[in-house]
N, C-alpha and C positions, 0 to 999 in steps of 0.2 A: 119402737124398742129403744134399747139403750146402746145401740152401735151406730157407727157412721162409717161408710165406705167410700174411699177416695181412689182415683185412678191416675196414672201418669202417662207419659208420652213414650214410655219404653216398655210397656206391657205389663206393669205391675198394679195389683190392687192391694190396698192397705185397709185393714178393718181395725178400728179402735173403739173403745167404750166412749160413750158421749154422755155427758159433758167430759172434757179432759181437765181434770184438776190438779195434776202433778206435772212437773217439767219433765221428769224421767218416766213417762208412761209407757206401757208396753203395748205392742201392736202386732198383728199378724200380717205377713206379706204372702200374696199368692200370685203365681205366674200361669199364663195360658195363651194369651194373646201374643202375636208375633211382634207388635209394635203399639202405635197409639190406640188407647181405649177411649171410645167416643162417650160412653154413657155406662153408669152403674145405677142400680135400683133395686131395693129390697122388695119383696112381694108384701102384700097387705098383712099377712100373717107372720111375716118375718121369718118364714122357714126357708126362702130361696132368695138368692141374690142373682140378679141377671146383669150381664156385661155384654157390651156390643163393641166390636172392634171397628176403627175407623179404616184402616188399611187393610186387614184381613178378611173383612166382611163376615166375621163369625159372630154368632150369638152363643154365649155361655151361660149355662144355668148351674149355679153353684148352691149345693144343699148346706143349710146353716144347721150344726149339731151342736148342742151343749153338753159338754163332759163334765163329769165330777171328778176333781182332782183331790189330792191329799187334804184331809181336813174337812171335806164335804163343801168345799167353796166352788161354785159353778165357774168353769172355764169355757169360753168360747172356742169352738173349732170349726173349721169350714172345709169341706171337701168338694172336689170336682166330681 
């Protein structure tokens, strides 16, 4: 796909378009885990993002949905 997901040590997942070609790029931030996220990985069909918590021992499955915004330009949205 054309997205990259990153995670941090305070429970946030960031999703960005890839490659990033602008300094002021837009990205989405999602929260769910209580603390450190150990791994994030998209499914083979890019319809799902999986995240595992290092401290909360949870496995989250996030659905990837593409919305159409004004002007017919696709905009990525993710929901839990």
